N, C-alpha and C positions, 0 to 999 in steps of 0.2 A: 875485441883486440885491445890490449892494454898498451899504454905508451912505454917506451923503453926507460930504463933507469936514468934518473937525472932530469927527465922532462915532466913537468907538472908537479903537483904536490898532493900527496894523499891526505885525505881528511881523517881526523881522529874520530873516535867514537864517543866524544864528549856530548853532553846534552845539547849544547849550542850547535854543534855540527850536525847532530841528528835532526834538530829542528830546522836547520837551514836546508837539509836534504828534503825534508817534507815540504817546505815552501817551494823549492825548485821543482818538485814533482807536480805542483799545481800549474806549472808553465809547460809541461810536456817535454822537457829536455831529457836526454839520455846521459846519465852520470858517467858511463864508461866513455862516451864520446867527449863529454865536457871535461874529462880529466886531461885531454890533450891541450885544451885552452883554459887552463885553470883560472886565468885572470877574468874570465867571463862569469865566474860563479857568483860574485857579489851582485852583478847586474840581474841575473836570473833569480837570485834570492830576493832582491827588492821587488822584482816584478811579481813573484809569487806572493809576497806580502800584500801588494796592491790588490791582487786577485782575491786573496782571503778577506781583505778589508771590504771590497765591494760586495762580496757574498754575505758578510756580516751585516752590512748596511741594508742589503736586500732582505735578510731575515728580519731585521728590526722593522723594516717597512711592512712586510707581510704580517708581522705580529700586530702592528698598529691597525692595519687594514682589517684583520680578522676581528679585533676587539671593537672597532667602529662599526663593522657590519653587524655584529651581534648586539651592540648597544651597551655592552658592559665588559669589564676586564675579566678574563677567564684563562686558566692554565691550558685549556684545550687549544688555545690559539698558538701554543708552542709547536704543535704537530705540523700545521701547514707552514709555519715559519721555518722549521727544520727542513721540510721537503723543498720549500722554495729556495733555501740556502744551498742545498745540494744541487738543485737544478741550475741555479745561476753559476755556481762554482764550476760545474762540468761544462756549461755553455761557454763561459769565459775561457776555460782551459782549451776548449776546441777552437775558439776564435783566435787565440794567441799562440797556439801550438806551432812550432817551427815547421816550415814547409820546405822540402828539398827541391827548390826550383831556382834556377839562375835568373830567370826572367819573371818579374812580377807583373801579372796581368791586372788591368784596372777593374774588370768586372768582378772577380772574386773579392778584391779588396773593398770595393764599394758595397758589395753585398754584406760582408762581415761588419763593416762600419754601420750600415743601415740597421742590421739586426741589433747591434750594440746600442744604437740610438733609441730604437723603440723599447728595448729592454730597460734602458735608463729612464725613459719616460714613465713606464709602468712602475718602476721602483720609486721614482721621485714623487709621484702624486700623493701617496699616503704620508710621506715625510713632510711635504708642504702643508697638508692638512694638520699634521701634528704641531708644526711650528706656529701656525695661526689658529690654534685650537680655541684660545680664549675669545678672539673676535668672532670666530665662526659660531661657537656655542651661544654667545650673547645675541648674535643676529637671529639664530634659530629660535631662541627663547622669546625674543621680541616678536618674531613672526607668529609664534604659537599663542602668545598672550593676545596679540592683535586678532588672531583668528577666533579665539574664545570670546573676546569682547564683541567682535562682529557678529558672532553667532547669538550672543545674548541680546544684542540690540535688535537683530532681525526677529528673534522670537518675541521680544517685547513689542516691536512694531507690527508684526503680523497677528499678534494676539493682544490687541490693545484693550485698555480699560473701557468697558462699555459705557461707563458714566461720562466719558469724555469723547463725544462724537467728533469724528474727523471729517473735514470737507472733502478730502481726496482719499479714496480707498487705497489700501496698501497694495503694492505691485511686487512681483517676483517672490511670492510667498508659498509656492507649491511645496517646497521642502521644509517650511518652517511653521506650518499650521499644526497646532496641538489639538488633541481630542479631549473633550470634557464630557462628563455625564449630563450636565445641564449648564446652560449659559444664560445669564440675565440680559443678553443683548436685545432679544425681542421685547422683553419687558421695558427696557430703557427706550426702545424705539416707540413703543406704544405710549409711554409716559411723556416722551418728548413731543410726540404728535398731539397728545392731550394738552401739553403746555402751549404748543403753538396755537391750537384751537382756542384755548382759554385766553391767550394774549390777543388773538383777533377779536374774540367776543368782548374782551375787556375794552378794546378800543371802541367798539360799537356802543357799548354801554356808557362809556365815558362821553362819547360824542352825543348820544341821546340825552344823557343826564345834563350835560352842559346846555344842550338846546332847550330842555325842559326848564332848567333853572332860569334861562333867559326869558322863556315864555311866562314862567311864574312871576318873575320880577316885573315883567310888563303888565301882567294881570294885576298884581298888587298895586302897582303904581297907578294904573288906570282905574282900578276899582275903589281907590280911596276917594275919588271924586264922585260926588253925588249931585244929581240935578233934580229940580222940582217939576213934577208932572203938572202940566198946565190944566189938565182936566180935573185931576183929583187933588192937586195941590200937595201931594206927598212927595218925599225925596225918594229917588230911585237911582239904580246903577245906570251908567251910560251904555249906549249900544256898543261902543268899542270894547268896554269891559266884557260884555256878554260874548262879543265875537272872539276876543282873545281867550276867554275861558273855553269856548267851544273848540277853538283851535288847539289849545293845550290838551283837551280831552281827546280830540281826534288823533293828536300826535302819539299820546300814550297808547291808544287802542291800535293804531296802525303799526307802530314800531315795537310793540310787545315789550315794553321796558320792564314791566314787573316780571314777566316770564324769563326774560333774558337775565335779569338779576338773580333769579332763583337758579336758573341753569348755570350761571357763572359760579354761584356759591357751591353747587353740587360738583362742578368740575374741579374747583379748588380743593374740595374735600377728597375727591378721588386722587388728585395729584399728591396730596399730603399722605394719604394711606398708601398709595403705590410707592412713594419715595421711601417710606419707612420699611416697606417689604423688600424693595430692591436694595436697600442699604445692606441688609443681611445677606442677600444673594450675591452682592458685589464682594463682600468680605470673603465669602466662601469661594467665589471664582478667583479672586486674587491669590488666595492661599494655594488653591489647586494649580494655578498658573505658575506660581513661584516654585512649587515642588517639581512640576514638569520641566521647567527651565533649568532648575538645579540638576535634575537627572540628565538632561541632554548635555549640559556643560560638563558634568562628571564623565559621561561617555566620551566626549570629545577629548578631555584631558587624559583619559585612559589610553587613547590611541597615541598619545604623545610621550610615551615612556622613554624610549631610547632614541638617540639621534643617529640615523643610519648614514652609510657612506655616501649615498646619492644625495641625501639632504645636505650633508656637509659640503659636497662639491658644488651643489647649486647655490648654497649660501655664500661660499667663497667667491664664486663667479659674480654674484650680485654685489658683494662688497667691493670687489675689484672694479666692477663696472662703474660704481659710484665714486670711487676714490682713485685718482691717478697715482698717488704715492703708494697706496697699497698694491695696486696692479704692478707697479714697477718692482716693489719688494717681492711679490709673489713670483714674478717671472725670473728675477735674479736668483732666488732660492731654488726654483725649479730647474733653471739652466745649470746651476752649480751642481746639483745632485745628478743631473744627466751627464754633465762633463766628468764627474767623479766615476760614474759607472762606465762611461765610454773610454776613460783614460787608459786602461790596460791595452785595449785594442788599438787605440789611437797611437799610443807610444810604440807598440809593436809594428804597426803598419807604416808609420811615418819614419821609423828609424832606418838607418842604412844597414846594408848587409854586413854582419860581423864575422868574426873568425869561426864561431860555432856554426853559423849558417853555411859558410864555405865548406867546412868539414862535413856537415850533413849532406850538402849537395854532392861533394866528392864521394862520400860513402854511398849515397844513393846511386850515383852514376856507376860506381864500382860494382855495386850489387846488381845493377841492371846488366852491366857487361858480363859479370860472372854468370848471371842467370841465363843470358843469351848464349854464352859459350856452353853452359850445362845443357841447355835445350838442344843446341846443335850437336853436342856430343851424344846426348841421348837419342837424337834423331839418327845420327850416323850409326850408333850401336843397333838401333832398331832396324835400320835399312840393311846393315851387314847381316844381322840375324835372319832377316827375311830372305836375303840373297842365298845364305847358307841353306836355309830350309828349302828354297826353290831349287838349288843345285842338287840337294839330296833327293828331292822328288824326281828331278829329271834323270838322275843317275839310277834311281830305282826303276824308272820307266824303261831306260835303255837296257838295264840288266834283264828286266822281264821280257822285253822284246827279243833279246838274244836267246834267252831260254826257250821262248816260244819257237824261234827260228830253228834252234838245234833240235827241238822235239819234232818239228815238221820234217827236218832232213832225216832224222833217224827213222821216222815213220816211212818216208819215201824209200830209203835204202832197204828197210825190212820188206816193203812191198815188192821191190825189184828182186830181192833174193827169193822171195816166195814165188814170184812169177817165173824166175829162172829155174827154180827147182821144179815147178809144175811142168814147164816146157820140156826139161830134160826127162822127167818121168814119162811124159807123153811120147817123146821120141823113142825111149827105150821100149815102151809098150808097143809102138808101131813096128819097131824092128823085130820084136819077138813074133808078132802076128805075121809079118811078111816072110820070115824065114821058114823053109820046108821042115 
């Protein structure tokens, strides 16, 4: 139904007016009904622009989300961005579409506002990650470098240089042990054991040598003294000199000083030969270890190609937890984007009932009344038709009963006539028989 002449203003077909109609279509208004309240056009045009803006922001958010999920920029991310834009556009259109109801119930309003809030949260998160992209990527790279350094240090700790024995064995090395064709660790253990034995033997030899030198000094000092034999008159050594010589000889025989010195020399020769041999084995082991460590580090870095969306969210949470200023900025930006996405629904639901809403409610009530009258009319028509059909059926039954009754009466009359005729014929026959 169009407004009468002089009420409202018809829009022209200029590009600006056609674009305004497209924007108002995003709000779900009826242009024919809006023509009665032409002053509401600018409001619904602006509201359509807000709906279009939120859908564009949602598309940009999905584009960022898809690129971050893949780990690199790609044109394929435009497809989910376009689909997400259409979904958000239609969802916002449904949320703010005018409802023909004079009384606004709280439950539907809160439900629409809750849907808009969660939708805004989903849209806002990729945009927040985009804004803080520099800090997030730097934090992730620092974590990755720390992980690589930690892996390298654990590999070095768990596969230590065998030439540098450690007092405490490495722990938590189940995942960091490398396999080698041959390891000089056992050779170094044997060589170290030989060194310990040689050191202990060296202490014994030094102690015995010092003791023998002391005895020899005593022997020399004592044996310089000569005394005259009273029987022979010749000079001779003192009995103390002889005793000390015997003591030194007994010490050498009981402590095996010569055998120990020979054994010590043999041990030092073995240590020297083993050290030369182990030096070459150590160089081979270190080169093989460095190759294995470089390979493991390269494998770890290969896993760290792109920064995924979950890794970015975790990094942003860690950064915000350590810095109160950053946490405040993150939540301010997040709430801003949520508010922008909720704004169309919030503006629609918190606004008062306008002229278009009243016209829509009136038309809705009128449509309901017209429909009820049409239903009652159709019901009356159906009942009248049913009554006519019932009366026709009853009339046909009455006529059929009358016809059956007439046929019965005709049959009875015919039977009476036939009986009368038979009686008359019988009387005539009896009279002829009885007459002479």
